[in-house]
Structure formats: structure tokens, C-alpha cells
C-alpha positions in Angstrom: 7.2 -2.7 -75.9 10.9 -3.0 -76.6 13.1 -4.7 -74.0 15.2 -2.2 -72.1 17.7 -2.2 -69.3 18.6 -0.1 -66.3 17.1 2.1 -63.6 15.9 -0.9 -61.6 17.3 -2.3 -58.3 16.8 -5.9 -57.4 17.2 -7.6 -54.0 19.2 -10.7 -53.8 20.5 -13.2 -51.2 22.7 -16.2 -50.6 22.5 -19.4 -52.6 20.6 -17.6 -55.4 23.2 -16.7 -58.0 21.7 -18.2 -61.1 18.2 -17.1 -60.4 19.5 -13.6 -59.7 21.2 -13.5 -63.1 17.9 -14.6 -64.7 15.9 -12.0 -62.8 18.4 -9.2 -63.6 18.0 -10.1 -67.3 14.2 -10.2 -67.2 13.6 -7.1 -65.1 16.6 -5.2 -66.7 18.1 -4.5 -63.3 21.5 -2.7 -63.1 21.8 -2.6 -59.3 21.6 -5.2 -56.5 20.8 -4.7 -52.9 20.5 -6.6 -49.6 17.5 -6.3 -47.3 16.9 -6.6 -43.6 17.7 -10.2 -42.8 19.8 -10.9 -46.0 23.4 -10.4 -47.1 24.8 -10.4 -50.6 27.4 -13.1 -51.2 30.6 -12.3 -53.0 29.6 -14.1 -56.2 26.5 -11.9 -56.4 28.5 -8.8 -55.7 30.7 -9.8 -58.6 27.9 -9.5 -61.1 27.7 -6.6 -63.6 25.6 -4.3 -61.4 26.0 -1.6 -58.8 25.9 -2.9 -55.3 23.8 -1.3 -52.6 24.6 -2.3 -49.1 22.2 -1.5 -46.3 24.0 0.3 -43.5 22.5 0.8 -40.0 24.2 3.6 -38.1 22.6 3.2 -34.7 21.5 -0.4 -34.6 22.9 -3.8 -35.5 26.0 -3.4 -33.3 25.0 -5.2 -30.1 28.5 -5.9 -29.0 29.1 -2.2 -28.6 25.5 -1.4 -27.4 25.7 -4.0 -24.6 28.9 -2.4 -23.3 27.2 1.0 -23.3 23.6 0.4 -22.2 23.6 3.9 -20.5 23.8 5.3 -24.1 20.7 3.4 -25.4 18.2 5.6 -27.1 15.4 6.9 -24.9 11.8 8.2 -25.1 9.1 9.6 -23.0 6.0 7.4 -22.5 2.7 8.1 -20.7 1.1 5.6 -18.4 -2.5 4.5 -18.5 -4.9 6.9 -16.8 -5.8 5.8 -13.3 -8.7 7.3 -11.4 -8.1 8.0 -7.7 -11.0 6.8 -5.4 -9.2 8.0 -2.2 -6.3 10.2 -1.3 -3.7 7.7 -2.4 -3.4 6.1 -5.8 -1.0 3.7 -7.3 0.0 3.9 -11.0 1.6 0.8 -12.6 3.2 2.9 -15.4 4.6 0.0 -17.4 1.2 -1.7 -17.8 0.4 -2.1 -21.5 4.0 -1.7 -22.7 6.2 -4.4 -24.1 9.0 -5.1 -21.7 11.3 -6.5 -24.4 11.1 -3.1 -26.2 11.4 -0.6 -23.4 12.6 -0.4 -19.8 12.2 2.4 -17.3 15.2 4.8 -16.9 16.3 4.5 -13.3 19.8 5.8 -14.1 18.7 9.4 -14.1 16.8 10.9 -11.2 13.1 10.3 -11.6 12.1 13.4 -9.7 14.1 15.5 -12.1 13.1 14.0 -15.4 9.6 12.4 -14.8 6.3 14.1 -14.3 3.1 13.0 -12.6 0.0 14.8 -14.0 -3.4 15.4 -12.6 -5.2 15.0 -16.0 -8.5 16.3 -14.5 -7.0 19.7 -13.4 -4.3 19.7 -16.1 -1.7 20.4 -13.5 1.5 18.6 -12.5 1.6 16.9 -9.1 4.0 18.3 -6.6 7.3 16.4 -6.4 6.9 15.7 -2.7 3.5 14.0 -3.3 4.7 11.0 -5.3 7.4 8.3 -5.1 8.6 5.5 -7.4 8.8 1.8 -6.5 11.5 0.7 -8.9 11.1 -3.0 -8.1 7.4 -3.0 -9.0 7.4 -0.1 -11.6 4.7 1.7 -9.6 4.3 5.4 -8.8 2.4 6.1 -5.7 0.6 9.5 -5.5 -0.3 10.9 -2.0 -2.7 13.7 -1.3 -4.6 12.7 -4.5 -8.0 14.2 -5.2 -10.6 11.5 -5.3 -12.1 10.9 -8.8 -9.3 12.8 -10.5 -7.4 11.0 -13.2 -3.6 10.7 -12.9 -0.8 9.7 -15.2 3.0 9.3 -15.1 5.2 10.7 -17.9 8.3 8.6 -17.6 11.6 8.1 -19.4 12.5 4.7 -20.8 15.5 3.1 -22.5 14.8 1.5 -25.9 16.0 -2.0 -25.9 14.9 -3.2 -29.3 14.7 -1.3 -32.6 11.0 -1.4 -33.6 11.6 -2.1 -37.3 13.9 -5.0 -36.6 11.3 -6.1 -34.0 8.5 -6.1 -36.6 10.6 -7.9 -39.2 11.8 -10.4 -36.5 8.2 -11.2 -35.5 6.8 -11.2 -39.1 9.5 -13.6 -40.4 9.8 -15.7 -37.3 13.6 -15.1 -36.8 13.5 -17.1 -33.6 16.6 -16.5 -31.4 18.2 -14.0 -33.7 19.5 -11.2 -31.5 17.3 -8.2 -30.8 19.1 -5.1 -32.2 19.6 -2.4 -29.5 19.5 1.2 -30.7 22.1 3.6 -29.3 22.3 7.4 -29.3 25.0 9.1 -31.3 24.5 12.2 -29.2 26.3 10.3 -26.4 30.1 10.5 -26.5 31.0 6.8 -26.9 28.2 6.2 -29.4 29.2 9.2 -31.5 32.8 8.1 -31.7 31.8 4.5 -32.5 29.4 5.5 -35.4 32.2 7.4 -37.1 35.0 4.9 -36.5 33.0 1.9 -37.4 31.9 3.4 -40.7 35.6 4.2 -41.6 36.5 0.6 -41.0 33.4 -0.7 -42.7 34.1 1.2 -45.9 37.6 -0.4 -46.0 36.1 -3.9 -45.4 33.4 -3.5 -48.1 35.3 -2.5 -51.2 32.6 -3.8 -53.6 29.9 -1.6 -52.2 29.1 1.2 -54.6 26.2 2.7 -52.7 25.9 2.9 -49.0 22.2 2.7 -48.3 21.8 4.4 -44.9 18.7 2.9 -43.2 18.4 5.6 -42.1 20.6 7.6 -39.7 19.9 7.9 -36.0 16.4 8.1 -34.7 13.4 5.9 -35.5 9.9 7.4 -35.9 7.8 6.9 -32.9 6.7 3.3 -32.8 5.8 1.7 -29.5 4.4 -1.8 -29.0 1.9 -3.0 -26.4 2.4 -6.0 -24.0 1.1 -8.3 -26.7 3.9 -7.2 -29.1 1.4 -5.4 -31.3 1.5 -1.7 -32.3 0.3 0.6 -29.5 1.3 4.0 -30.9 2.8 4.8 -34.3 3.5 8.2 -35.9 5.8 8.2 -39.0 6.6 11.8 -38.2 7.1 11.3 -34.5 10.2 12.7 -32.7 9.6 10.6 -29.6 12.7 8.4 -30.0 15.0 11.4 -30.2 14.6 12.4 -26.5 17.3 11.8 -24.0 18.5 13.5 -20.8 21.5 14.8 -22.7 19.3 16.2 -25.5 17.0 17.9 -23.0 20.0 19.5 -21.2 21.5 20.8 -24.5 18.2 22.1 -25.6 17.9 24.1 -22.4 21.4 25.5 -22.8 20.7 26.6 -26.4 17.1 27.9 -26.1 17.1 29.3 -22.6 14.2 27.3 -21.3 13.6 23.8 -20.2 11.2 21.4 -21.9 8.7 19.6 -19.7 7.9 15.9 -20.2 4.4 17.2 -21.1 5.9 19.0 -24.1 6.8 15.6 -25.5 3.9 13.5 -24.1 1.3 16.0 -25.1 -1.7 14.5 -23.1 -0.9 11.1 -24.7 -1.1 12.4 -28.3 2.7 12.6 -28.5 2.6 15.6 -30.9 1.2 13.4 -33.7 1.2 15.1 -37.1 -2.5 15.7 -36.7 -1.9 18.0 -33.7 -1.4 21.8 -34.3 2.3 22.0 -33.2 3.2 24.1 -30.2 6.0 26.6 -30.2 7.9 24.3 -27.9 7.6 21.3 -30.2 8.6 23.3 -33.2 11.7 24.5 -31.4 12.5 20.9 -30.4 12.0 19.6 -34.0 14.4 22.4 -35.3 16.9 21.5 -32.6 16.9 17.8 -33.6 17.0 18.5 -37.3 20.1 20.7 -37.0 21.9 18.0 -34.9 20.9 15.2 -37.3 21.9 17.1 -40.4 25.3 17.9 -38.9 26.1 14.4 -37.7 24.7 12.7 -40.8 26.7 15.1 -43.0 29.9 13.9 -41.2 29.1 10.3 -42.1 28.2 11.1 -45.7 31.5 13.0 -46.1 33.3 9.8 -45.0 31.4 7.8 -47.7 32.4 10.4 -50.4 36.0 10.3 -49.2 36.0 6.6 -49.8 34.7 7.1 -53.4 31.2 5.8 -52.8 27.7 7.2 -53.1 25.5 7.8 -50.0 21.8 7.0 -50.2 19.2 7.6 -47.5 16.1 5.4 -47.0 13.2 7.6 -46.3 11.8 5.5 -43.4 12.8 3.7 -40.3 15.3 5.9 -38.6 14.6 9.0 -40.8 13.6 11.4 -38.0 15.5 14.7 -38.2 16.3 14.3 -41.9 13.1 16.1 -43.1 13.8 16.1 -46.9 11.9 19.4 -47.4 13.4 21.0 -44.3 15.9 23.8 -44.0 18.9 21.6 -43.1 18.5 18.6 -45.4 20.8 20.0 -48.2 23.6 20.2 -45.6 23.7 16.4 -45.3 25.1 16.2 -48.9 23.3 13.0 -49.9 23.6 11.6 -53.4 20.2 9.9 -53.4 17.0 9.2 -51.5 15.0 6.0 -51.7 11.6 5.4 -50.1 8.6 3.1 -50.1 6.0 3.9 -52.7 2.4 3.4 -51.5 0.7 5.4 -54.2 0.8 8.7 -56.0 1.4 11.0 -53.0 4.2 8.9 -51.6 5.8 8.8 -55.0 5.7 12.6 -55.3 7.1 12.8 -51.7 10.2 11.0 -53.0 10.4 12.3 -56.6 10.0 16.0 -55.7 12.9 16.0 -53.1 15.3 18.7 -54.1 19.1 18.7 -53.9 19.9 15.1 -54.6 21.4 13.5 -57.8 18.6 10.9 -58.1 15.6 9.5 -56.3 14.4 5.9 -56.1 11.1 4.3 -55.1 10.8 0.9 -53.5 7.5 -0.5 -54.9 5.2 -2.9 -53.2 4.7 -5.7 -52.4 7.7 -6.4 -50.2 8.9 -9.9 -50.8 8.0 -11.2 -47.4 5.9 -14.3 -46.4 3.0 -12.2 -45.3 2.3 -11.6 -49.0 4.1 -14.4 -50.9 2.4 -17.5 -49.6 0.6 -20.4 -51.3 -2.9 -19.4 -52.4 -2.2 -15.7 -52.5 -1.8 -13.6 -55.7 0.8 -10.9 -55.2 0.0 -9.5 -58.6 -3.1 -7.9 -57.1 -1.2 -5.7 -54.8 1.6 -5.0 -57.4 -0.9 -3.9 -60.0 -2.8 -1.7 -57.7 0.4 -0.1 -56.4 1.8 0.4 -59.9 -1.3 2.0 -61.4 -1.8 4.2 -58.4 1.7 5.5 -58.5 2.0 5.7 -62.2 -0.3 8.8 -62.3 2.3 10.7 -60.2 5.2 9.2 -62.2 3.8 10.9 -65.3 4.1 14.3 -63.5 7.5 13.9 -61.8 9.2 10.6 -62.4 11.5 8.9 -60.0 15.0 8.2 -61.5 14.9 4.6 -60.4 12.5 1.9 -59.0 13.2 -1.2 -57.1 11.9 -3.9 -54.7 12.9 -5.4 -51.4 12.8 -8.6 -49.4 13.6 -12.2 -50.3 13.9 -12.6 -54.1 13.6 -16.3 -53.6 10.0 -15.8 -52.4 9.0 -13.7 -55.5 10.7 -16.2 -57.8 8.2 -18.9 -56.8 5.4 -16.8 -58.4 6.0 -16.8 -62.2 2.9 -14.7 -63.0 4.3 -12.0 -60.6 7.7 -12.2 -62.3 6.0 -11.7 -65.6 4.0 -8.7 -64.5 7.0 -6.9 -62.9 8.9 -7.5 -66.2 6.2 -5.4 -67.9 6.3 -2.8 -65.1 10.0 -2.3 -65.3 9.9 -1.9 -69.1 7.0 0.6 -68.9 8.8 2.6 -66.2 11.9 3.0 -68.5 9.7 4.0 -71.4 8.0 6.7 -69.3 11.3 8.0 -68.0 12.9 8.1 -71.5 9.9 9.9 -73.0 9.7 12.5 -70.3 13.4 13.1 -70.3 13.4 15.2 -67.1 11.2 17.8 -68.8 8.6 19.9 -66.9 5.0 18.8 -67.7 2.2 21.1 -68.7 0.5 22.6 -65.7 -2.8 24.4 -66.2 -2.9 26.2 -62.8 -0.7 26.6 -59.7 -2.3 25.3 -56.5 -1.1 25.9 -52.9 -2.1 23.4 -50.2 -2.4 25.3 -46.9 -1.9 23.8 -43.5 0.2 24.2 -40.3 3.2 22.4 -41.7 3.7 23.9 -45.1 6.7 22.9 -47.2 8.1 20.7 -44.4 5.3 18.2 -45.0 5.1 18.3 -48.8 3.0 15.4 -50.1 2.8 14.0 -46.5 -0.4 13.2 -44.5 -0.2 10.0 -42.6 2.2 7.2 -43.6 0.8 4.1 -41.9 -2.2 2.0 -42.8 -4.6 2.5 -39.9 -8.2 2.3 -41.0 -9.4 4.8 -38.4 -6.7 7.3 -39.4 -7.8 6.9 -43.0 -11.4 7.6 -42.2 -10.5 10.7 -40.2 -8.1 12.1 -42.8 -9.5 10.8 -46.1 -10.3 14.3 -47.2 -6.7 15.4 -46.9 -5.2 12.1 -48.2 -7.7 11.9 -51.1 -6.8 15.5 -52.0 -3.1 14.7 -52.0 -3.5 11.5 -54.0 -5.7 13.3 -56.5 -3.3 16.2 -56.9 -0.2 13.9 -57.3 -1.1 13.0 -60.9 -3.0 16.1 -61.9 -1.9 18.6 -64.5 -1.3 21.3 -61.9 1.8 22.8 -60.3 1.4 22.0 -56.5 3.2 23.8 -53.7 2.7 23.6 -49.9 2.2 26.7 -47.7 2.0 27.2 -44.0 -0.1 29.8 -42.2 3.2 31.4 -41.1 4.2 31.6 -44.7 1.2 33.7 -45.5 1.5 35.9 -42.4 5.3 36.5 -42.9 5.5 36.7 -46.7 2.0 37.0 -48.0 0.4 34.8 -50.7 2.8 34.3 -53.7 1.7 36.2 -56.8 1.7 33.1 -59.0 -0.8 31.1 -56.9 -4.1 30.5 -58.6 -5.9 28.4 -56.0 -5.6 27.7 -52.3 -6.8 24.4 -50.9 -7.5 23.8 -47.2 -8.6 20.3 -46.2 -8.9 18.2 -43.1 -10.8 17.8 -39.8 -11.4 20.7 -37.5 -8.7 21.3 -34.9 -6.0 19.3 -36.8 -2.8 20.7 -38.2 -4.1 20.0 -41.7 -7.3 22.2 -41.3 -5.4 24.6 -39.0 -7.3 24.9 -35.8 -6.8 28.2 -33.9 -4.6 29.5 -36.7 -7.8 30.7 -38.3 -8.4 33.0 -35.4 -5.7 35.3 -36.7 -7.5 38.2 -38.4 -4.6 39.1 -40.6 -4.6 35.6 -42.1 -8.3 35.6 -42.7 -8.3 39.0 -44.4 -5.3 38.2 -46.6 -7.1 35.1 -48.0 -10.3 36.9 -48.4 -8.5 39.6 -50.4 -6.8 36.9 -52.5 -10.2 35.4 -53.5 -11.9 38.7 -53.9 -9.2 39.8 -56.4 -9.7 36.7 -58.5 -8.1 33.7 -56.7 -9.8 30.5 -55.9 -10.3 28.8 -52.6 -11.3 25.1 -52.3 -12.3 23.8 -48.8 -12.6 20.1 -48.2 -14.0 18.6 -45.0 -13.8 21.3 -42.3 -11.8 24.1 -43.9 -10.9 27.3 -41.9 -12.7 25.6 -38.9 -12.5 27.4 -35.6 -15.6 28.5 -33.7 -15.4 32.3 -33.3 -17.6 35.3 -33.9 -20.7 33.3 -34.7 -19.0 31.2 -37.4 -17.4 27.8 -37.4 -15.8 28.2 -40.9 -14.0 31.5 -40.6 -14.1 31.7 -44.4 -17.8 30.9 -44.5 -18.4 34.2 -46.4 -16.0 33.0 -49.1 -17.4 29.4 -49.2 -21.0 30.4 -48.9 -21.6 27.6 -46.4 -21.1 27.0 -42.7 -21.5 24.0 -40.3 -24.4 23.9 -37.9 -23.1 23.3 -34.4 -26.5 23.4 -32.7 -26.2 27.0 -31.7 -28.3 28.4 -34.6 -31.0 25.7 -34.9 -33.6 28.4 -34.1 -32.6 30.2 -37.4 -34.4 28.9 -40.4 -32.4 27.8 -43.4 -34.2 28.1 -46.7 -31.4 27.6 -49.3 -31.5 23.9 -50.4 -32.1 23.9 -54.1 -29.7 21.8 -56.0 -28.3 22.8 -59.4 -28.2 19.6 -61.4 -26.4 21.0 -64.4 -23.6 22.8 -62.6 -20.0 22.8 -64.0 -18.8 20.8 -60.9 -21.2 18.0 -61.7 -20.2 17.4 -65.4 -18.5 14.1 -66.2 -20.3 12.5 -63.2 -21.8 9.3 -64.5 -22.4 7.8 -61.0 -23.5 9.2 -57.7 -21.1 11.3 -55.6 -18.9 9.6 -52.9 -18.1 12.0 -50.1 -17.1 9.2 -47.8 -18.2 9.8 -44.2 -18.2 13.5 -45.2 -19.0 16.4 -42.9 -22.5 16.6 -41.5 -24.8 19.6 -41.0 -23.5 21.9 -43.7 -25.9 24.6 -44.8 -25.9 27.5 -47.3 -25.7 31.1 -46.0 -27.6 32.8 -48.9 -29.3 32.3 -52.2 -26.1 33.0 -54.2 -24.6 29.7 -52.9 -24.5 27.4 -55.9 -25.5 24.0 -54.5 -24.0 21.1 -56.4 -25.3 18.3 -54.2 -27.9 18.4 -51.4 -29.1 15.2 -49.7 -30.1 14.1 -46.2 -30.9 17.7 -45.4 -27.4 19.0 -45.9 -24.9 20.3 -48.5 -22.0 18.2 -49.6 -20.9 20.1 -52.7 -21.3 23.9 -53.4 -19.7 27.0 -54.9 -20.0 30.6 -54.1 -18.9 33.8 -55.9 -16.7 36.1 -53.9 -15.6 39.3 -55.8 -13.7 38.1 -58.9 -13.0 34.7 -57.4 -15.0 31.8 -56.0 -15.0 29.5 -53.0 -15.8 25.8 -53.6 -16.8 23.4 -50.7 -16.6 19.6 -50.8 -17.8 17.7 -47.7 -15.3 14.8 -48.2 -12.9 13.5 -50.8 -12.0 9.8 -50.5 -9.6 9.0 -53.3 -11.1 7.8 -56.6 -10.7 8.7 -60.3 -14.2 10.3 -60.2 -13.2 12.4 -57.2 -10.0 13.4 -58.8 -12.1 14.8 -61.7 -14.3 16.6 -59.2 -11.3 18.2 -57.6 -9.9 19.3 -61.0 -13.2 20.9 -61.8 -13.3 22.6 -58.4 -9.9 24.0 -58.9 -10.7 25.5 -62.3 -14.1 26.7 -61.3 -12.8 28.4 -58.1 -10.2 30.3 -60.2 -12.8 31.3 -62.8 -10.9 29.6 -65.5 -13.3 26.9 -66.6 -12.6 27.6 -70.3 -8.9 26.6 -69.8 -9.6 23.2 -68.3 -9.9 21.3 -71.6 -6.3 21.7 -72.7 -4.5 18.4 -72.7 -7.6 16.8 -71.2 -9.6 13.5 -71.4 -13.3 13.6 -70.8 -13.3 10.1 -69.3 -12.3 10.4 -65.6 -10.5 7.1 -65.8 -8.1 8.6 -68.4 -5.7 11.5 -68.2 -3.5 13.4 -70.6 0.0 14.6 -69.8 1.9 16.9 -72.1 5.6 17.7 -72.1 6.2 20.9 -74.2 10.0 20.8 -73.9 10.2 17.3 -75.5 7.2 17.9 -77.8 5.5 14.7 -76.5 2.3 13.8 -74.8 0.8 10.7 -73.2 -2.8 9.6 -73.0 -3.1 7.3 -70.0 -5.8 4.7 -69.1 -5.6 4.5 -65.3 -7.9 1.5 -65.2 -7.4 -2.1 -66.0 -10.3 -2.2 -68.4 -10.5 -0.8 -72.0 -11.8 2.8 -72.1 -13.2 5.2 -74.7 -12.5 8.9 -74.3 -12.5 12.2 -76.0 -9.1 13.7 -75.9 -8.3 17.4 -76.2 -4.9 18.7 -77.2 -3.3 22.0 -76.2 -5.3 23.9 -78.8 -8.7 22.6 -77.8 -9.0 20.2 -80.8 -10.7 16.9 -79.9 -10.6 13.3 -81.1 -12.2 10.1 -79.9 -9.8 7.3 -78.8 -10.1 3.8 -77.5 -7.4 2.6 -75.1 -6.7 -0.9 -73.9 -6.6 -1.7 -70.2 -3.7 0.3 -68.5 -2.5 1.5 -71.8 -0.3 4.5 -72.3 -0.5 6.0 -75.8 2.4 8.3 -76.7 2.2 11.0 -79.3 4.2 13.9 -80.7 3.1 17.6 -80.8 
């Protein structure tokens, strides 16, 4: 592979000039950046490269923040549940929270802005029945009902930015100051954010790209009293709340939000929850404010002749890149962390910016770069996982973050990333911004629609992974698949119908979640429109608990389309005779090993003899198909991500649409390999997604076939 240069951003730091030059040459970097905890010295800024400088709008200015502590950011928290055993109960509401991160708001009237809930009845407790002991952080509830559970929803001030807190603890920064987040909605903070940036741009003439990290409000991240994560939601709007925001919301919308609208029974409106109308209104309210304020700062950057880049993380709330107001910000670029194919597409598909950039893993921090560990393992897994998606919609740039001095101590890692950066540029140059061949157009249907394009959960909690593996596995599989993928909400279908160019609809996730849809499936117009779509020749793929909402004697509201339903225990008295597996079914082809449905969904049964059972074990169905008019429904019990399951999803998509004969166009029969074609540039790529050598039959766009052998991780380019 020829040595190339460009499209790579390298972190640097003080006292590392010569090594930085060496790494720039080896990795072909044309841009340099600082990271949280590092600064670029003048001699590094003088190198022949663009300079990115991290800029924090609402943190990192403690001198100002300490003078305006009443303008600190706020959030609502919910106390632990306390069971009353008599008619008086005390609730120590700060128990379990980290006092260095949050402190109760006693500046504003507690009776006006707090709420005590009887969780057993679901009703708020009367204001005259509870009082606050500010010295002890205790709420005392009088006239309590014995053996009812009680909680307090209370406002706090945020005293420590959670990302800086994590980095502080991880890197053992000792007595380095805790960065206090302030709220630009407040008058002094809003003026300071603008005036400081104006002066900062004058003081940093060598900065080419202002890397906003990000703007104003951090995703919801609350720590417990052991300084460990207590609650985290990468989509959470919890840190946007303030008394001023609540007052302005009421003025604009004509109704007042309750603390419960934010606390949400302790779920905090996580992205798994079907959103309420109140929460959707609040999100829209915050997004408009953030877009307006962020746009003002970006305009200042442009007036100074610099580019404005947003990091898709940390304080990104309100900047929804697929939302209505994002284009109003006027950003030049977006950079985000790449954890795999779906997160790469999340970044690379963002519309309305000049370029996109992915920060690849691992981060150059001591939790990975320590003696005895091999960072190449994570780097290789990250690159190969993301590369599938890169072949469909490439980023314009890639980069890394952290302490370059740590990575430099691992020569094998440096060697590997040198190969990665060269391969990235080769991919980008060959694709040339062209649109890849897409066999079918697929719509992913959920409560969020376009707003959450390529987004499921964005933090590495094992429990969350198990609960959402169907949705996550589906997204990861689709991210590198030869399909045109769009995202629809239930409201989209109700308001505008199903677009004419959609071939297949996918609904995936656990029952009751925003991904599956919950009570949205009780809308008869929605159900009938999708039934009509399939009956007239469309495909429907359900994964996990699709269309799940118990009503009318069905759990899956599209059970008639799918040909299966879930036994809830109510129809155990009804015999179920349809259990015969079809071992040679189209869905099973290419399968050389047993199926992996993960934890899957239990107790799925066929409704009739025309349900085509692809896999039946343990007395239940895990894979099936069903004819419905001119179209088909396909059911998969679970889809943890793997290359084999990616192939299963591909076959399910084509089979549901009744277009099996079109699948083997630009196709490799080995599930570990894929073919990507680019008609505009007359090029194609045969990709080995595994680290081992593979043999595969490769079909071109005309159906002609040839046998090929590929080395581990090889990309073989050809011309049409």
C-alpha cells in the first residue's frame, strides 16, 4: 500500500515536539489537536498542520463560575424510595449521591420547585404535609400512609462537570480544580460565554479549528456517593433544567412542567422510554434555545476567519444532529467517538456540514496504555467493526485523542495505526464521495424516527446491551450493509404515510420501549397502514418484540403479518400444533454454524400452518416467515451482532420483500466477506471483515460469479 498523507488528526502535548513530527510523518497527519488535560505548545502549533483547539463554553472558567454560583447548571434528581411504617417518614434525599458533584438548591423555594411523591398511589403529597431540613438534607412527610413508598424530586446545583470528573479520577489529577458548569441561559453566564470567546479568538491566532466540546449542557450523568456512575443516559436532557428554563417554558407553552415530567418515576426519560408529549415539548424547547445560542458563537468563530467543529459528546444535548434546528447552528464540521459501524454512520451521515471526523479507539489514556496490555487488540476490533460502515458512507477524516506520549511507548500499536491511516485514505480516495450500490431501501421504525438515526444506547453497560441487543445488533448489521437505510417514527407514518420508495420496514426492540413502540401500536390507523403496505408487496421484519402491545387478544399487533405471537400465559389452554422446522429455507442458507439469538424472546408460537418456521427449539420459534398478500413478514427472536447474523438480516430483508432473486448482486457468499460497489466511480471492493484468510464466491452486478481468496482483513479493489 502506497504511503499517503492527510485526513488524519493527531493529539499532541508539551515536551513532545520531535516525537510529534515523527508520528505526523508515519500516520500522515495534517492536523494536530489538544485533549482534555493537555495543551499544545507554541512549537507544536508552528508545525505544518492545522491546529484544533478544544474549547469549553460552559466549563473550565472557575474564576467566573465561583463569582456566579447562583448561575450554576441544575438538574432534578429523585431520592431513594423510603417506605413509611407510621404516619411520619423521613427521607434523606441526598443519600446515594456524590456531594462533590451536586448540592441541593436552597436558593429557590423548595415548596415551589420540589415535589414529594407517594409512589404507591402515584400522587404528589400535599405541600402542607412535608417540610425540608436544610441542615440535614432531610424531607419529613407528615400524614404519611403506612407501607406506602415515598420519594422526593429535588433540584440540585451541578458543582463538577461529569466528563472532567471522570477524566480527573481516571488520570489521578490530584488537586487540579474541579470544573464548575454554568448555565448560559442565565444573564451573566450568557454574556460571559460570548465575550470570552471574542477575546479567546484574539488570543489564539494559531487556532484554525475551534473544537467546541460541546456547547452548553452535558448528557445526564450522575455519580453515586462512591464516585461511580449512578445514572447515565447519553441522550438525557436532565442537565438542561433550571428554574429559569422552567419559567420560560411555561410562558411559551402555556402550561407548567412538574418535576415528575423530568424525573419520570426515576427513569429520567431515558431513551428507552416512550416519550411523553410533555417531554417532547421540553426537548424541542431546549433544542431551539441551544441552536440559537450555539449559532451565535459559531458566527463569532466565522467572523474571526476560523472553522467551527462540534464534538458529538459531552455537552452535546440540544444539538441533535438529525433534528430540525441543527442546520441553524452553521457548523463546519462534526467529530465524534467511533465505537463501531453504527456510531460511525451516526457521524458520517450527518447532513449540512462541510466534513465529518471520527475519533477512533482506543483513547490514549492509562486505563488502556499500561505495561502488559496490548492496545492493538482494541484498535483492531474497533477498526474492522467500523470499516464496514466506512465502505458505505465514509467519514472525511479520522483521528485519535489522549496523551500521544503514552501511545508512543507501544511501537506495535504505532505500526498498526500507520497501516490503518493509509487504508483509510485508500478507501476515501476510491469511493470519492460517490453513492454506493443499494439493493433495497429499508426503514427502521420506532418512536424517535430520524431524530435518533443510527442511535440506540451509547454507553457500555452490559445490562443495557443484553436488553437492547436486538436493536443494537440490527443497527450494527445495517451500518455496513448494501441497503439504503432511513429512520421513521410512528408519527411520520400517521402524518405522512409510508414513503413510496420503502421496500422493507424493520421494527426491533423490547416490548414497551421507544424502540419497539409500546402503546403506539394501539393506534388502529398505524396498524392498518402497515398491514396494507405488506399486503401490497412490502416487507416487514420484526426482531425481539415487534409491534408488542397487549390488546384484542394479541401481544404482537402485527401477529397476522408475522405469523407468530408471544404466549403471555392467557392462551395456554389453546393447543399449538405448528412446530415443524423447514431446514432448507432461504433464511437458513449460508448458515454453517448454529443460530445465535442471544437471550432472545421466549414463548413464541406459530398461528397457522402457513408460518414458515426457520428455527424451532426448546418448544418455541426463534426464526420464521409468513406470506401476507404480495409481501411477507419475517420474525427473528434476537439479533446480537455478528457477521453470521448480519447475513441472516440481509436474507430476511430480501425475503420479506419477495426479492430473493436480486440478493446476489455485488454479493459474497461467505458471511465474513462483503462486496461494495460504486457505480459512479466504476469501482468495487471485496472486503474480508475477519482477521483470517477467507475463500468466497463473489457475484458482480450481473450475477456472474468467481471464487477468490482474501488475506486476513484484506480489501481487494476492482474496476467495473
